[in-house]
Biopython code that builds the backbone (N, CA, C, O; Angstrom):
import numpy as np
from Bio.PDB.StructureBuilder import StructureBuilder

atoms = [
    (1, "MET", "N", (77.339, -3.418, -14.450)),
    (1, "MET", "CA", (76.149, -2.586, -14.548)),
    (1, "MET", "C", (76.321, -1.630, -15.721)),
    (1, "MET", "O", (77.371, -1.009, -15.889)),
    (2, "GLU", "N", (75.297, -1.526, -16.506)),
    (2, "GLU", "CA", (75.345, -0.665, -17.684)),
    (2, "GLU", "C", (75.392, 0.803, -17.272)),
    (2, "GLU", "O", (74.836, 1.193, -16.245)),
    (3, "SER", "N", (76.057, 1.598, -18.080)),
    (3, "SER", "CA", (76.231, 3.012, -17.745)),
    (3, "SER", "C", (74.897, 3.759, -17.674)),
    (3, "SER", "O", (74.757, 4.708, -16.903)),
    (4, "GLU", "N", (73.910, 3.330, -18.484)),
    (4, "GLU", "CA", (72.601, 3.990, -18.432)),
    (4, "GLU", "C", (71.938, 3.771, -17.080)),
    (4, "GLU", "O", (71.316, 4.678, -16.527)),
    (5, "LYS", "N", (72.076, 2.561, -16.556)),
    (5, "LYS", "CA", (71.480, 2.255, -15.257)),
    (5, "LYS", "C", (72.197, 3.012, -14.147)),
    (5, "LYS", "O", (71.564, 3.508, -13.215)),
    (6, "PHE", "N", (73.514, 3.098, -14.252)),
    (6, "PHE", "CA", (74.275, 3.847, -13.255)),
    (6, "PHE", "C", (73.892, 5.323, -13.296)),
    (6, "PHE", "O", (73.754, 5.963, -12.254)),
    (7, "ALA", "N", (73.723, 5.858, -14.497)),
    (7, "ALA", "CA", (73.307, 7.257, -14.644)),
    (7, "ALA", "C", (71.922, 7.469, -14.041)),
    (7, "ALA", "O", (71.669, 8.491, -13.404)),
    (8, "ARG", "N", (71.036, 6.511, -14.239)),
    (8, "ARG", "CA", (69.688, 6.622, -13.667)),
    (8, "ARG", "C", (69.753, 6.574, -12.142)),
    (8, "ARG", "O", (69.038, 7.318, -11.471)),
    (9, "LEU", "N", (70.587, 5.720, -11.594)),
    (9, "LEU", "CA", (70.757, 5.656, -10.139)),
    (9, "LEU", "C", (71.272, 6.987, -9.609)),
    (9, "LEU", "O", (70.790, 7.476, -8.588)),
    (10, "SER", "N", (72.226, 7.565, -10.280)),
    (10, "SER", "CA", (72.752, 8.876, -9.884)),
    (10, "SER", "C", (71.673, 9.949, -9.984)),
    (10, "SER", "O", (71.574, 10.829, -9.129)),
    (11, "GLU", "N", (70.876, 9.862, -11.031)),
    (11, "GLU", "CA", (69.788, 10.827, -11.218)),
    (11, "GLU", "C", (68.771, 10.727, -10.079)),
    (11, "GLU", "O", (68.336, 11.743, -9.538)),
    (12, "LEU", "N", (68.398, 9.507, -9.723)),
    (12, "LEU", "CA", (67.444, 9.319, -8.627)),
    (12, "LEU", "C", (68.014, 9.809, -7.300)),
    (12, "LEU", "O", (67.282, 10.348, -6.470)),
    (13, "THR", "N", (69.303, 9.626, -7.100)),
    (13, "THR", "CA", (69.950, 10.117, -5.881)),
    (13, "THR", "C", (69.909, 11.635, -5.833)),
    (13, "THR", "O", (69.651, 12.218, -4.780)),
    (14, "ALA", "N", (70.161, 12.276, -6.961)),
    (14, "ALA", "CA", (70.104, 13.742, -7.026)),
    (14, "ALA", "C", (68.683, 14.236, -6.769)),
    (14, "ALA", "O", (68.485, 15.227, -6.065)),
    (15, "ILE", "N", (67.708, 13.555, -7.331)),
    (15, "ILE", "CA", (66.310, 13.934, -7.114)),
    (15, "ILE", "C", (65.952, 13.801, -5.637)),
    (15, "ILE", "O", (65.251, 14.646, -5.082)),
    (16, "ALA", "N", (66.441, 12.728, -5.002)),
    (16, "ALA", "CA", (66.135, 12.489, -3.590)),
    (16, "ALA", "C", (66.689, 13.594, -2.697)),
    (16, "ALA", "O", (66.163, 13.835, -1.611)),
    (17, "ARG", "N", (67.735, 14.258, -3.142)),
    (17, "ARG", "CA", (68.290, 15.375, -2.367)),
    (17, "ARG", "C", (67.397, 16.611, -2.451)),
    (17, "ARG", "O", (67.399, 17.457, -1.556)),
    (18, "GLU", "N", (66.639, 16.700, -3.534)),
    (18, "GLU", "CA", (65.785, 17.866, -3.757)),
    (18, "GLU", "C", (64.371, 17.680, -3.219)),
    (18, "GLU", "O", (63.756, 18.623, -2.722)),
    (19, "ARG", "N", (63.869, 16.465, -3.322)),
    (19, "ARG", "CA", (62.496, 16.185, -2.884)),
    (19, "ARG", "C", (62.390, 14.712, -2.515)),
    (19, "ARG", "O", (63.290, 13.916, -2.786)),
    (20, "GLU", "N", (61.282, 14.374, -1.899)),
    (20, "GLU", "CA", (61.043, 12.977, -1.554)),
    (20, "GLU", "C", (60.686, 12.201, -2.823)),
    (20, "GLU", "O", (59.905, 12.665, -3.653)),
    (21, "LEU", "N", (61.269, 11.021, -2.952)),
    (21, "LEU", "CA", (60.979, 10.186, -4.117)),
    (21, "LEU", "C", (59.584, 9.577, -4.000)),
    (21, "LEU", "O", (59.089, 9.325, -2.901)),
    (22, "THR", "N", (58.967, 9.349, -5.150)),
    (22, "THR", "CA", (57.683, 8.648, -5.167)),
    (22, "THR", "C", (57.950, 7.183, -4.826)),
    (22, "THR", "O", (59.093, 6.735, -4.924)),
    (23, "PRO", "N", (56.936, 6.433, -4.433)),
    (23, "PRO", "CA", (57.140, 5.006, -4.147)),
    (23, "PRO", "C", (57.734, 4.249, -5.338)),
    (23, "PRO", "O", (58.545, 3.341, -5.153)),
    (24, "GLU", "N", (57.338, 4.618, -6.550)),
    (24, "GLU", "CA", (57.879, 3.958, -7.743)),
    (24, "GLU", "C", (59.366, 4.272, -7.904)),
    (24, "GLU", "O", (60.165, 3.395, -8.233)),
    (25, "GLU", "N", (59.720, 5.523, -7.670)),
    (25, "GLU", "CA", (61.128, 5.926, -7.769)),
    (25, "GLU", "C", (61.965, 5.261, -6.679)),
    (25, "GLU", "O", (63.096, 4.840, -6.923)),
    (26, "GLN", "N", (61.402, 5.170, -5.478)),
    (26, "GLN", "CA", (62.115, 4.504, -4.386)),
    (26, "GLN", "C", (62.371, 3.039, -4.722)),
    (26, "GLN", "O", (63.458, 2.513, -4.482)),
    (27, "SER", "N", (61.353, 2.391, -5.279)),
    (27, "SER", "CA", (61.487, 0.988, -5.668)),
    (27, "SER", "C", (62.534, 0.821, -6.768)),
    (27, "SER", "O", (63.362, -0.089, -6.714)),
    (28, "GLU", "N", (62.489, 1.701, -7.760)),
    (28, "GLU", "CA", (63.467, 1.651, -8.851)),
    (28, "GLU", "C", (64.878, 1.885, -8.320)),
    (28, "GLU", "O", (65.813, 1.181, -8.702)),
    (29, "ARG", "N", (65.031, 2.870, -7.440)),
    (29, "ARG", "CA", (66.354, 3.173, -6.889)),
    (29, "ARG", "C", (66.890, 1.990, -6.090)),
    (29, "ARG", "O", (68.073, 1.663, -6.184)),
    (30, "GLN", "N", (66.025, 1.346, -5.302)),
    (30, "GLN", "CA", (66.465, 0.192, -4.520)),
    (30, "GLN", "C", (66.906, -0.954, -5.431)),
    (30, "GLN", "O", (67.915, -1.607, -5.165)),
    (31, "ALA", "N", (66.154, -1.198, -6.496)),
    (31, "ALA", "CA", (66.521, -2.258, -7.443)),
    (31, "ALA", "C", (67.858, -1.943, -8.111)),
    (31, "ALA", "O", (68.697, -2.830, -8.272)),
    (32, "LEU", "N", (68.059, -0.680, -8.502)),
    (32, "LEU", "CA", (69.325, -0.282, -9.127)),
    (32, "LEU", "C", (70.480, -0.375, -8.136)),
    (32, "LEU", "O", (71.583, -0.776, -8.508)),
    (33, "ARG", "N", (70.238, -0.009, -6.882)),
    (33, "ARG", "CA", (71.282, -0.135, -5.852)),
    (33, "ARG", "C", (71.683, -1.593, -5.669)),
    (33, "ARG", "O", (72.868, -1.913, -5.576)),
    (34, "ASN", "N", (70.683, -2.480, -5.619)),
    (34, "ASN", "CA", (70.977, -3.905, -5.454)),
    (34, "ASN", "C", (71.790, -4.438, -6.629)),
    (34, "ASN", "O", (72.730, -5.211, -6.440)),
    (35, "GLU", "N", (71.429, -4.025, -7.836)),
    (35, "GLU", "CA", (72.169, -4.460, -9.025)),
    (35, "GLU", "C", (73.600, -3.927, -8.993)),
    (35, "GLU", "O", (74.546, -4.649, -9.312)),
    (36, "TYR", "N", (73.751, -2.661, -8.605)),
    (36, "TYR", "CA", (75.080, -2.049, -8.508)),
    (36, "TYR", "C", (75.921, -2.776, -7.461)),
    (36, "TYR", "O", (77.086, -3.091, -7.703)),
    (37, "ARG", "N", (75.330, -3.039, -6.304)),
    (37, "ARG", "CA", (76.038, -3.732, -5.226)),
    (37, "ARG", "C", (76.498, -5.122, -5.685)),
    (37, "ARG", "O", (77.622, -5.534, -5.400)),
    (38, "ALA", "N", (75.626, -5.834, -6.395)),
    (38, "ALA", "CA", (75.977, -7.162, -6.897)),
    (38, "ALA", "C", (77.123, -7.081, -7.906)),
    (38, "ALA", "O", (78.012, -7.932, -7.902)),
    (39, "ALA", "N", (77.104, -6.071, -8.760)),
    (39, "ALA", "CA", (78.174, -5.909, -9.753)),
    (39, "ALA", "C", (79.506, -5.602, -9.080)),
    (39, "ALA", "O", (80.534, -6.169, -9.449)),
    (40, "VAL", "N", (79.492, -4.711, -8.097)),
    (40, "VAL", "CA", (80.727, -4.353, -7.392)),
    (40, "VAL", "C", (81.256, -5.551, -6.613)),
    (40, "VAL", "O", (82.456, -5.824, -6.627)),
    (41, "THR", "N", (80.369, -6.262, -5.938)),
    (41, "THR", "CA", (80.776, -7.437, -5.170)),
    (41, "THR", "C", (81.371, -8.503, -6.083)),
    (41, "THR", "O", (82.399, -9.097, -5.758)),
    (42, "GLY", "N", (80.733, -8.747, -7.218)),
    (42, "GLY", "CA", (81.246, -9.736, -8.168)),
    (42, "GLY", "C", (82.600, -9.348, -8.717)),
    (42, "GLY", "O", (83.479, -10.197, -8.867)),
    (43, "SER", "N", (82.776, -8.075, -9.018)),
    (43, "SER", "CA", (84.051, -7.590, -9.533)),
    (43, "SER", "C", (85.153, -7.733, -8.489)),
    (43, "SER", "O", (86.260, -8.172, -8.802)),
    (44, "LEU", "N", (84.848, -7.362, -7.257)),
    (44, "LEU", "CA", (85.831, -7.479, -6.181)),
    (44, "LEU", "C", (86.185, -8.936, -5.923)),
    (44, "LEU", "O", (87.353, -9.271, -5.724)),
    (45, "ARG", "N", (85.178, -9.799, -5.925)),
    (45, "ARG", "CA", (85.418, -11.225, -5.697)),
    (45, "ARG", "C", (86.320, -11.796, -6.795)),
    (45, "ARG", "O", (87.233, -12.568, -6.504)),
    (46, "ALA", "N", (86.071, -11.423, -8.049)),
    (46, "ALA", "CA", (86.897, -11.896, -9.161)),
    (46, "ALA", "C", (88.333, -11.404, -9.013)),
    (46, "ALA", "O", (89.280, -12.153, -9.255)),
    (47, "GLN", "N", (88.491, -10.146, -8.614)),
    (47, "GLN", "CA", (89.832, -9.581, -8.415)),
    (47, "GLN", "C", (90.577, -10.338, -7.317)),
    (47, "GLN", "O", (91.743, -10.696, -7.484)),
    (48, "LEU", "N", (89.901, -10.578, -6.199)),
    (48, "LEU", "CA", (90.548, -11.277, -5.085)),
    (48, "LEU", "C", (90.850, -12.733, -5.426)),
    (48, "LEU", "O", (91.850, -13.280, -4.962)),
    (49, "ASN", "N", (90.002, -13.366, -6.228)),
    (49, "ASN", "CA", (90.250, -14.752, -6.621)),
    (49, "ASN", "C", (91.494, -14.885, -7.494)),
    (49, "ASN", "O", (92.056, -15.974, -7.613)),
    (50, "ASN", "N", (91.924, -13.786, -8.103)),
    (50, "ASN", "CA", (93.110, -13.812, -8.953)),
    (50, "ASN", "C", (94.307, -13.127, -8.307)),
    (50, "ASN", "O", (95.286, -12.814, -8.984)),
    (51, "THR", "N", (94.232, -12.894, -7.005)),
    (51, "THR", "CA", (95.316, -12.235, -6.279)),
    (51, "THR", "C", (96.065, -13.274, -5.459)),
    (51, "THR", "O", (95.455, -14.122, -4.808)),
    (52, "THR", "N", (97.389, -13.203, -5.495)),
    (52, "THR", "CA", (98.231, -14.144, -4.772)),
    (52, "THR", "C", (99.080, -13.404, -3.751)),
    (52, "THR", "O", (99.635, -12.341, -4.028)),
    (53, "ILE", "N", (99.167, -13.994, -2.560)),
    (53, "ILE", "CA", (100.035, -13.467, -1.509)),
    (53, "ILE", "C", (101.345, -14.242, -1.579)),
    (53, "ILE", "O", (101.342, -15.473, -1.587)),
    (54, "ILE", "N", (102.460, -13.528, -1.631)),
    (54, "ILE", "CA", (103.766, -14.179, -1.584)),
    (54, "ILE", "C", (104.256, -14.061, -0.144)),
    (54, "ILE", "O", (104.530, -12.967, 0.350)),
    (55, "ASN", "N", (104.359, -15.194, 0.504)),
    (55, "ASN", "CA", (104.747, -15.244, 1.909)),
    (55, "ASN", "C", (106.248, -15.034, 2.072)),
    (55, "ASN", "O", (107.000, -15.217, 1.114)),
    (56, "PRO", "N", (106.699, -14.653, 3.269)),
    (56, "PRO", "CA", (108.133, -14.432, 3.504)),
    (56, "PRO", "C", (108.998, -15.653, 3.178)),
    (56, "PRO", "O", (110.161, -15.503, 2.803)),
    (57, "ASP", "N", (108.439, -16.858, 3.319)),
    (57, "ASP", "CA", (109.220, -18.064, 3.028)),
    (57, "ASP", "C", (109.241, -18.405, 1.537)),
    (57, "ASP", "O", (109.828, -19.413, 1.143)),
    (58, "GLY", "N", (108.607, -17.575, 0.707)),
    (58, "GLY", "CA", (108.616, -17.799, -0.734)),
    (58, "GLY", "C", (107.418, -18.565, -1.253)),
    (58, "GLY", "O", (107.236, -18.683, -2.465)),
    (59, "SER", "N", (106.607, -19.084, -0.363)),
    (59, "SER", "CA", (105.419, -19.803, -0.808)),
    (59, "SER", "C", (104.347, -18.812, -1.244)),
    (59, "SER", "O", (104.347, -17.649, -0.841)),
    (60, "CYS", "N", (103.448, -19.294, -2.063)),
    (60, "CYS", "CA", (102.363, -18.449, -2.559)),
    (60, "CYS", "C", (101.030, -18.989, -2.056)),
    (60, "CYS", "O", (100.822, -20.200, -1.981)),
    (61, "THR", "N", (100.150, -18.085, -1.719)),
    (61, "THR", "CA", (98.816, -18.442, -1.272)),
    (61, "THR", "C", (97.819, -17.569, -2.009)),
    (61, "THR", "O", (97.937, -16.344, -2.019)),
    (62, "LYS", "N", (96.839, -18.206, -2.625)),
    (62, "LYS", "CA", (95.750, -17.443, -3.229)),
    (62, "LYS", "C", (94.984, -16.769, -2.100)),
    (62, "LYS", "O", (94.817, -17.358, -1.031)),
    (63, "VAL", "N", (94.518, -15.552, -2.317)),
    (63, "VAL", "CA", (93.811, -14.813, -1.270)),
    (63, "VAL", "C", (92.598, -15.588, -0.789)),
    (63, "VAL", "O", (92.362, -15.670, 0.417)),
    (64, "HIS", "N", (91.817, -16.163, -1.710)),
    (64, "HIS", "CA", (90.622, -16.881, -1.268)),
    (64, "HIS", "C", (90.984, -18.115, -0.447)),
    (64, "HIS", "O", (90.226, -18.493, 0.446)),
    (65, "GLU", "N", (92.120, -18.751, -0.726)),
    (65, "GLU", "CA", (92.568, -19.877, 0.087)),
    (65, "GLU", "C", (93.019, -19.390, 1.456)),
    (65, "GLU", "O", (92.766, -20.046, 2.466)),
    (66, "HIS", "N", (93.681, -18.251, 1.491)),
    (66, "HIS", "CA", (94.145, -17.670, 2.750)),
    (66, "HIS", "C", (92.950, -17.337, 3.640)),
    (66, "HIS", "O", (92.964, -17.618, 4.838)),
    (67, "ILE", "N", (91.934, -16.746, 3.057)),
    (67, "ILE", "CA", (90.744, -16.367, 3.818)),
    (67, "ILE", "C", (90.020, -17.601, 4.331)),
    (67, "ILE", "O", (89.535, -17.611, 5.462)),
    (68, "LEU", "N", (89.943, -18.636, 3.515)),
    (68, "LEU", "CA", (89.238, -19.851, 3.900)),
    (68, "LEU", "C", (90.113, -20.804, 4.703)),
    (68, "LEU", "O", (89.648, -21.872, 5.100)),
    (69, "GLY", "N", (91.363, -20.443, 4.950)),
    (69, "GLY", "CA", (92.261, -21.300, 5.715)),
    (69, "GLY", "C", (92.830, -22.437, 4.898)),
    (69, "GLY", "O", (93.221, -23.469, 5.444)),
    (70, "GLY", "N", (92.878, -22.252, 3.586)),
    (70, "GLY", "CA", (93.396, -23.289, 2.701)),
    (70, "GLY", "C", (94.899, -23.438, 2.814)),
    (70, "GLY", "O", (95.567, -22.652, 3.487)),
    (71, "LYS", "N", (95.416, -24.439, 2.157)),
    (71, "LYS", "CA", (96.854, -24.701, 2.191)),
    (71, "LYS", "C", (97.560, -23.860, 1.146)),
    (71, "LYS", "O", (97.031, -23.632, 0.058)),
    (72, "SER", "N", (98.751, -23.403, 1.479)),
    (72, "SER", "CA", (99.529, -22.627, 0.519)),
    (72, "SER", "C", (100.285, -23.573, -0.395)),
    (72, "SER", "O", (100.571, -24.715, -0.034)),
    (73, "LYS", "N", (100.602, -23.082, -1.585)),
    (73, "LYS", "CA", (101.356, -23.863, -2.554)),
    (73, "LYS", "C", (102.785, -23.361, -2.577)),
    (73, "LYS", "O", (103.022, -22.165, -2.748)),
    (74, "LYS", "N", (103.721, -24.246, -2.411)),
    (74, "LYS", "CA", (105.136, -23.878, -2.488)),
    (74, "LYS", "C", (105.497, -23.646, -3.946)),
    (74, "LYS", "O", (105.091, -24.398, -4.832)),
    (75, "THR", "N", (106.255, -22.608, -4.173)),
    (75, "THR", "CA", (106.710, -22.335, -5.531)),
    (75, "THR", "C", (108.222, -22.422, -5.566)),
    (75, "THR", "O", (108.893, -22.326, -4.539)),
    (76, "SER", "N", (108.738, -22.603, -6.758)),
    (76, "SER", "CA", (110.190, -22.623, -6.914)),
    (76, "SER", "C", (110.635, -21.247, -7.374)),
    (76, "SER", "O", (111.218, -21.105, -8.449)),
    (77, "GLY", "N", (110.360, -20.233, -6.562)),
    (77, "GLY", "CA", (110.684, -18.871, -6.924)),
    (77, "GLY", "C", (112.067, -18.453, -6.478)),
    (77, "GLY", "O", (112.355, -17.257, -6.419)),
    (78, "GLU", "N", (112.929, -19.401, -6.162)),
    (78, "GLU", "CA", (114.281, -19.059, -5.723)),
    (78, "GLU", "C", (115.149, -18.754, -6.923)),
    (78, "GLU", "O", (115.056, -19.417, -7.956)),
    (79, "GLY", "N", (115.993, -17.746, -6.782)),
    (79, "GLY", "CA", (116.966, -17.483, -7.825)),
    (79, "GLY", "C", (116.734, -16.288, -8.536)),
    (79, "GLY", "O", (117.492, -15.955, -9.447)),
]
sb = StructureBuilder()
sb.init_structure("model")
sb.init_model(0)
sb.init_chain("A")
sb.init_seg("    ")
for serial, (resi, resn, name, xyz) in enumerate(atoms, 1):
    if name == "N":
        sb.init_residue(resn, " ", resi, " ")
    sb.init_atom(name, np.array(xyz, "f"), 0.0, 1.0, " ", f" {name:<3s}", serial, name[0])
structure = sb.get_structure()
């Protein structure tokens, strides 16, 4: 999400604390919230897709495989 859009979302939130938003402002804020939520979710998903769990037996499991019940990959991490 672009910083200008994030700043606008923050601005609308501050305005909402002072007075009731107009229907147009409410609609804009909801659209910006949805965009922000999608950006955060996508970023988190990308981070988790690149995260590996190292099991006590030395095998490695990608987090998304672990969550989906996938098979772990044995590594030769001994030594």
